[in-house]
N, C-alpha and C positions, 0 to 999 in steps of 0.2 A: 776652536780647538785649543788655541794657546791658553784661553781663559780656563778651559776644563783641565788642561795639563797642569796649570799653576795651582788650581784648586786641589787636584790630586796630590801634588807635591806638598802643599800646605798641610793637608790631612795626614799625609805620611810622616811629615816632620813632627806634627803634634802627637801622633801615636808613638813615635820613637821617644819623644820627650816624656810622655807618660810612662813608658817602659823603663827609661833610663833614670829619671829623677828619683830621689829618695822619698820614702813615705814619711811625711812629717807627723809624728805621733806626740800628742800632748798628754802627759800623765798628770792628773790633778789629785793631790793628797790633802786631806782635811784634818787628820789626827794621827796619833801614834799607832792606833790599831790598823787603820787601812794602809799606812805606809808599810807595815810588815808584810802585807799581801802584794803591794805594788812594787816594793823595792826589788824583788827577784826579777820582775818583768823589766824594770828600768835597767838593771844590770845586763839583762839579756839583750835589750835594744842597744845598749852602749857598746856591747861587744861586736856589733855589726854596723859600724859607721858607714859602710858602703851602701847599705840598704835602707837604714833608718836615720831620721834626724829627730833627736829627743828634745822636747821642751817640757820643763817642769814648772807647774804652778802650785804654790803652797798657800793655803788659806785655813780658816777655822781655828781650832784650839792649838795648832802648831805654833802660833805666834803669841800665845798668852803665857805670861810668866808663871801664873799659878799652876799651869799644867806642864811646866818644865821647859818652855820654849823649844819644843822638840824639832823645830826646823833646823836646829844646829846639827842634829844627827844626820840629816839629809846632806848638809854641807860637808860633814865629816866623811860621808860615803863618797865624796868627790863628785857630787852632782851639781851642775850649775842651775841655780833657781832663776827661771825667767821672770817670774812675778811673785811677789808676796802681797797677799790681799788680807787686810784686817777686816774680817767680816763678822766677828762675834760681838753681839750686843750683850753686855754683862747683865746679870740678873738671875740667871739659872732658873727661870720659870717659863711657863708656856709662851707668854707674850714675847719674852726675849728670844726664844727659838724662832718664832714667826718673824720678828724684826731682823734676826740674823739672816734668814733666807732672803728677805727683802733687800737687805744691804748687799748681800752677795750678788743678787740679780742686778743691782744698780752698777756694781763695779766690774762684773765679769765681761760685759759686752766690749769694753775698751780693750781688755787683755786679749780676748779671743779675736777681735778685729785686727789687732797688731800681730799676733802669732800666726793667725790663719792656718791652723792645723788641718791635716787631712782627716785625722781621727782623734777623738778625745777618749781616753781611758778613764772610766769612773768605777769606783768600787762600792759595793754594798748597799746600805740602807740608812745612811745618815741624812739629816736634813740638809747639811751642806752639799751632799752629793745630789740631792734633788734639785737644788739651785743650779748646780753645774749642768745637769742633764737638761733642765728646762732651758737654760740660756743657749746651750749648744744646739738643741733641737730647733729652737726658733731662729737660730742663725745659720741653719742648714749645714751643720757640722756633724759628720758621722760619729756615732757613739758606740764604744765597746763597753758593755757592762759586765763586771766581774761579780760572780756569786749571786746571780739572779735565780729566781725559781725556788729559793729556800723558804722555809716557814719557821718562824720563831715565836709566834703567839702574841705579839705586841703591835703597837703602832708602826714599828719598823717594817712589819709585813706590808702595810699599805704603801709606805714610802718605797720599799724595795720593788714592789710590783709596779708602782707608778713609773719608776726609773726604767724598768724593763719595757714598759709600753712606749717610752720615749726613745729607747736605745734601738740602734739598727742591727747590732751584733751582740752575741752573748757568749761568755766563757763561763760555764757553770762547773760546779764541783762534784756533784753526785748524779747518779742515774735518775733518782727520784726528782731532783731539781730540774733535770732535762725534761722529764715527763710533765712536770708542772708548767714549764714554759710552753711546751707543745699544747697543753690543755688551755693555756692562755692565748692560743691562736698565733703564736710566734712562728715565723718561717723556720722549718726544721733545718733547712740548708744554711741558715745563719746562726745556728746554735752549735757551739763546740763543747763537748764534754772533756774538759781539760784537767780537772782536779784543782785543788787549792795551791796557788803559787808558793805559799809559805811552806808547804810540805816539801818543796824542792830543797829547802835548807834543812828542814827537820830530819828528812830521811837521807841527807847527804852522808856518804861514807866517811867524810872528813870530820869525825866527831872531835869535839874539843876535849883535851885531857886535863884542862885546867879548871874543870867545873867546881872542884872544891875551893879553889881560890875565889871563884865567883860567889859561891855560897857564903864564904866567910866575909867577903867584902860587903855583902848586903845584910848579913845576919850576925856578924861578929864571930869571934873565935869559937863561941859555943855552938855555932851552927853546924849540924851534922847531916849527912846524906840521909834522906827518908825519915828525918826526925823534925821536920818543920812543916808549916802550913803556908800556902799561898792563898790570900783572900782578895777577891776582886768583885765588888758588888756595884752595879749601876742602877740608877732609878728607872722605874717603869713609868713613862710619862702619862699613860692613861690612868694610872692609879698611884699618884705620888705619895699620898699619905700612907698607903699600905706598904709601899717600898721603904719608906722611912722606918716604919714599925719593924719590918723584917730585918732591916739593917741593924737596928738596935738589938734585936733578939740574937742575931748572928754574933755581934760583938760580945754580948753577955755570955753566949755559949763558948766563944773562944777564950774569954777571960777565965771561965770555969775549967776549960779543958787544959789550960796551963801548959801549952806548947809554944815554942818559938814560932812566931807568925810574921810573915812579910805581907803587909796590907797596902794595896795601891789605892790612891784616891779615885773616886768615881769620875766618870766622864762628865762633860759639860752640859748634859741634858737637864731639863727642868727637874728640880728636886735635889740636884747634887749639892747645892749650898747647904740645904737642911741636913743632908746626910753627913757632910763634913762637920756641921755643928754638933750632931749627935756624937760623932767620933771624938771630938775635942772635949765635949762635956764628960765623957767617960774616961778621959785622961789617957787615951790610947797612945798618943804621940810621946808621952813621958813614961809609959809602962815598960819595964825591963824586958818583957817577953815579946814586945811588938817593935817592928820597924815600919813606920809609915812613910811611903815615898810617892812622889808625883809621877815619876817616869823611870823606866828601866829600858835600856837599849834592847831591841828585840832578841838579838843573838844571846844576850845574857839572860833575858827573861825566859826564853825557852829552856835554857839549861836549868834555871831555878825550878821551872814547872816539871821538867822531866825527872828531877831528882827529889821532888817534894814528897813528903809522906801523905799529903792530901792537898787538893785544891778545893776551895769553897767559894760560893758566890753565884753570880748569874752571867758571867762573861761568856761570850761565844768561844773564847779560847778554851774554856773548860770542857765544852762538848765537842770541840773540833781538834785543836792542836794537842791537847792533853791526851787524847785517845791514841795518838801515834806512839806515845811512850808507855801507855798502860797505867798512867798516873791515876789513882783513885780520885773521883770528883764528886762533890756534893753540889747539886744544882738547886738553888733556892728560888721559889716563887714561879711566876708564869713567863718570865722573859724569854726563855728558850723552849717553851712548850711547842712541840712540833718539829724540833730539830732532829735530824738523824744522829743517833749516838751509839757508841760501843757499850760493851758490858761494864766498862769502868765507871759509868755515871749512875749515881743514886739520886733520884729526884725527890725533893721535899717541896712539892708544889704548894701545899697548905702549911707553910712554915709559921704556924700561929703561936708556938710556944718555944721557950728556950730549951726545954727538956727534949723536945722532938729533934731540934738541931744538934743538941749535945749527943743524943743517942746515935744520930747519923754519923757524927764524928767518930764515935766509938766503933761503929761498924766499918768505916772506910779507912781510917788512919792506919798507915803502915802496910796496907795491902799492895799487891802488884797484879796487874791484869795483862793479858796478851795485848800487844800493840794492834791498833786498828788502822786500816787504810781506806776507811769509808770516804774521806775527803781528799784523797790523792795518793799517787804512787811515786811522787818525786820527779815527774816528768811534765809538769804543767807548763812551764815556761817554753820549752821547745815546741810544744803543741800550739801555744798562743802565738809565738813568732811565726810559725808556719801558717797559721790562720790569717795573721795580718798580711802576709805576702800574697794571699789569694784575693784580698779585697780589690774589687774592680772600681776605681774611682770614676769610671765612665758610666757605671750603673746608676740608675735612677735613685735619688735620695728618698723618694716617696716609699714609705713602708707598705708592704702588703701583708695582710693577715690571712692565715689559713684556717678559715672557719670550718667547723665540722659539718658534714653533710646532714641536713635536717629534712624531715619529711615535708613535702610540699603541702602548704595549707590550701584549703578551699577558698579561693579568692573571688572577689567581685570586680567587675569593670568599674573604673572610676566614675564614668558617666552615670552608671546606675546608682552608685553611692551618692553622688551629688544630687541626683533627681529625688532621692528619698529624704534628703535633708530638708526640713520644712520649718515653717513658723506658724504660730497661731496668731491671727490678726483679728482685732476687734475694732469695729467702726460704730461709734456712739452718735447716732443721728437724732434729729429732733423728732422724727416720726418712728423710725425703725432702729432696732439694735441688730447688728450683723456680726457674725463670727465666721471666719474662713480658715481653712488649712491651705497654706500657700507654699508651693515648692520653691527651691532655690532659683529655679529658672523663671519664676513669676507666674506659674500656672496655678490657678485656683482649683485645687483638687476637690474641695467640697465646701459649700457655703450654707450657713444657717441664718434665717431671717425671722424675727419676731417683733411685734409692736413694742416700742420702748415704754415701760411703765412710767407713771407720772411722779412717783415718789422715790426717794433715795433708797429705802430699804428693799422694796420690790425690785428696783433696777439692779442693785448689787447682787441680789439672790439670783436673778435671771442671768446676769453675766457669768456667774460662777457655774450655774447649771449648764449653760450652753457650752462653756469651755470644757467642762467635764465630759459632756457628750462628744465634743470634737476630739478630745484626747482618747477616748475609748475607740472612736472610729478610726483614728490615725493608725492604730495598731493593725487593723484589718486592711488599711490602705497602704501599708508598708512605708509609712511616713514617720521619720524620727523628728519629733518636735524639739527645737533647740531653745525656744523661748517664746514670749508673748509680747506683741506690740499692740498698743492701744492708740487709736486716732479719735480725738474728740474736739468739739468746738470750744472756743473761748481761749483764755490765757492759761498756759500750762507751765509749771516748773518741771521741765523735763529731767532735771538732775535728781529731784526727789520723787518724781512720779505723782505729783499732786496737781489736781485741777484747781487753780486759784479762783478764777471767775469764769463761769460758763455763759453761753448765749441765752437769750430769753426763751429759746425753743426748748431748752433742757432745764426743767424745774428742779429745785433743791440740789444743785450740783456745783457748789462753791466750797473751796477749801476741803476737797475730798481726796483722800489718799487712795489712789487706785492700785498702786504697786503692791503694797503690803498684803491686802486680803487675797489678791489673785496669786501672788507668789507663794503665800502660805498654803493656799489650797492646792495649787498644782505643783509646787516644789520646782519652779522654773524661774529664771530671771525674767523681769517684766520691764518694758520701756513704754513711756507715755509721752505723746506729743500732740500739738495742735494739728487739726485736719489739713490746714493749708500747708504747714511744714511737711506733713506726711505726703501730700500730693507732689511736692517738690522732690522729696526723697525717692518716691516711686519713679518719677521721670529720670532721676539721676541713675537709678539702677536698671530700670527696664524700658525707659521710653526715649523721647527725643533728647533728653539731657545726658544720655550715656556718653561719657568721654569728654564732656564740656566742663570747664572749670567755673564759668560764670553764666547763669541763666536765671530767669524768673518764671514762676508758674502762678497763674491766676485761675481760681475756681470761680466759674460763673454759674451758680446754681441758685438755691433758695436765698442764700446770701452771697457776698463776694469775699473771698479769702485768697490766700496764696502763701508762697514761700520764696525766699531768695537764697540761691546758692552762689557764694562769692569766694573765689580762690579755692574751689572744691569743698568749702565748708558751708554748712547751713547756719544762717544768721538767726540768733535767738534774741539778742538784745540784752541790756542790763537788767530789765525787769520782765523779760520774757514776752514782750509785746511787739517785737520787730516783725516786719512784713504783714502788718494789719492793712493790707492793700485796699480792702473794701472801704476803709475809713480815711482814705486820702480825700481831702476836701477839694472840690473843683469849682465850688460856687459859695459865696458868702450868704446868699439869700435863697439857697436851694431848698428842696423839700426836706422835711424832718426825717432823720435816720433813726434806726432802732437803737443806736448808741446814745441818743439824746442830743446829738449835734445836728447841724444842717449842711446840706450840700455835699455829702459824702458820695463816693461812687456807688456804694451799695443802695443809696436812696434813689438813684437814677436807673441803675442797670441790673440790679438783682432780680431774681425770679419773683420775689415778693413785691418789689416796686412795680414791675410790669403787670403783675396780677392786679395790683391796686388800680393801676391806670385802666386796665381792661374792664374791671368792674365799673369804674366811673363812666367809661364810654357806653358800656352796656346799659347802665341805669339811665343814661341820657338818650338811649336808642341810637347811638352813633357807632356801635361796634359792628353789627351785622351788615353784611353786604351781599349782593347777589352771588350765589354759588356756595355760601357757607351753610353747612348742615349742622344744626345744633339743637339738642333736645332741651326741653324746658327745665328738666330737673338736673341737667348737667352743670357742675360747678364751673365758674369762669376761671380760666388760668392764663398764664402768659402765652401759652400755645395758641389760644384763640386770637390774641392780639397780633402775633406773628402771621397767622393764617389770614387775618383780615387785611393786613398790610400787603401781603403777596397778591391778594385779590383786588387791590386798588383802593383800599380804604385810606384816604389821605390823612385822616385824624390818627389812625393807628400808626401810619408811616411816620408821622411827625413825632409821635411818642418814642418810637424806636430810633429815629435819627438822633433825638436828644440823648437817649440812653447810650447809643453807640459813641456819640461825641464825648459824653462824660467819661465813659470808659477809656476812650482813646486819649483824652487829655490826661487822665490819671496815669496811663501807661507811659505817655511822653514824659511826665514828671519822673517816673521810675527810670526811664532811659537816661535822663539827664543827671540823675543822682548816682546810680550804680553802674550804668553803662554795660548791661549784660550782652552776651553774644546772641541770645535768643530769648523770645518770650513765648511761653506755651500756655494756651488757653485750654482749660478743661471744664467739664460740667455740661449740663444739658443745653446751655445757651452758647457754648463755644463755637459751634459750627456756624451759627447765625452771625456772631460778632466778628469773626476772623477777617472777612473781606472789608467791611466798612472801617474797622479799626486800622488795618494796614493802610488803607487809602488816606485816612486823616493824618496818620503819622507821616506819610510821605509828603504831605502838604505843610504840616505845622511844626514838626520836630526840627531840631538843629540838623544841618546837613550831615554832620558826622554820625548821626544816629538814624537818619531816614531809611537806610538800607537794612536795618536790623529786622529780621524776619519775625512775623507773628504766625505761629502754627497752632493747629488744634491737636490736642492729645489723642493718641490712639489707644490709650489704656482704658480698659473697661471699668476697672474699679480702683481709681488712684488712691483713695483713702485706705482701703484694705491693703493694697500692694505697698503703699508707703509705710504703714505700720509694720508689715512683714519685713520690709527692707531694713528697718532699724535692727531687727533681730538677726537677720541673715548677714548684715555687714559686720556686726559684732562677732558673730559665730565664726566668720571666716577671717577674723582679725583685721578687718578694714576699719579705719578710724571714722567715727560718726560725729 
């Protein structure tokens, strides 16, 4: 009870602390434009020191001399700057913008770690702001994004929407922007329709009476109200060359128009350096009608805009703040396409000639329009402060999205989908050619078997025909074929899908590219491997090897083959002849093998070797014993030898004992070399060899390997299943 009471007191103390402590708000500003929107909020926070703790981070073009070192105006506004981050890589091109984002991401974590804000306030659509939002989101800092949901028709849209997706809260300016955020699946309860904070100053009743002094200080004594132009053009980073062209045409039109013009340098986006070069080439800075400046304090700038005869360019100020005063605006190009505007804006989207821009100046200069409050009513800051007070720091940081209700689709059960995923498997044997449709669970859905033609051309044509038939049938069987796997005897370059050297059983089958013709015909990926390797892969996916990292498979059939799985990988070897287990030599003077050597396991224990011995005994009348029923025309096979031994034929038994011993000695060598967990025997002779081989191992292998189990495969078609498993493992993204 005391522990529970203490826990309750601790929880109560923590809750009281959360209620009493100030909300630590970090405002990050990157340039002169966003500071004009953030400053009113910063002043509002500063006037409530009992509720909020303000931290200011300055980065981006604020700290660059060419752009006016505008961080000084923040200090002049009596804000303590917590951190100044030099994040701009000069160059004013696309690469420099990317490098600037990267540099900001490198520097921001230390600052955010030190300040530990409860919420970070980010404005707009600049690349610097994207770096801020990315860093804060990854560091689990809540983000309030200003002016999200707007559309301007450039790369800024993508950046703005990306910041919105990272942000936890939104303070937007217009009803349409709010609807856009809702359409982007943002939580409606976290969206505040506040208006633009800069409008709080624009629409303030405390108008400055010294506006004429401001005009004359920037334009000289000849500057008169409504008789000058404010020009501000920024590059469009998705079409820099076109931006430069429009900029040159605008300057030519302004020169011809012959009015006093206050022109601001473009921002630091890619292309700005070239635009400045154009301005200097035309002599704008020395022209008596022009005053070119890098920065104007916002309070003075809005006075200049409000009393201008016209504003021209593509700044957002023209379609936003200028509307509050009814100042006529000429918007050039595509940078603000999609923005909500008042009737004061004349768009010249295709500003392809000087005359077109000049004509727009004639239409707009000197007009006055009614003021517009599309972007705010002058009360944004009180709304935002109230919104900040409602943020619950105990609420989960994980964003939830409000996806629209969609009509339920007709779905299928996953097991049904998996059952229908299938592979086409081909087994190229010495006698028969087999093709099968194999499901992902290892079920042979349908199998096709035909005699293997003797020459290359007929064999290839038959493979393609059987595959085409299987593909046609797969549609009716509701099987989706993911690819084709081919199992074949001999040495195979599995990387290229080429049979390098085949067995003597398959004629005219060396240096044959199997992958290309099958893939070209069926338009499916094709994998090719040795039949022994395929048997090992079949066991790994469907048989005794499932879940084992190390095991060996031996095929005991017409020949002896196999595959080795080591550390869950199939071993191919440097020249693709690893795991030729049938050609492990167990005697220097043994019988001749089909490979040309002597004493191989295959020369003792393969079906062909046993058949050869059975024929020898039969020719010497030493095979048949009492109880054996054999027709005169019946061909002699290994089965007759095994049957004779079971009926007491000592000669047959001696042959089989020698074969079992040879196979067991070969397996012991394998155990001592690769030390597998399990040995799996497959093929028609597996069931006969299993017991004697296990016995010989227990007597003759090292003690450390004597207990390794020898088991017989339970797979009906290991070659086909192995070929299919290559396809299915790739299709389900398992490494092969």
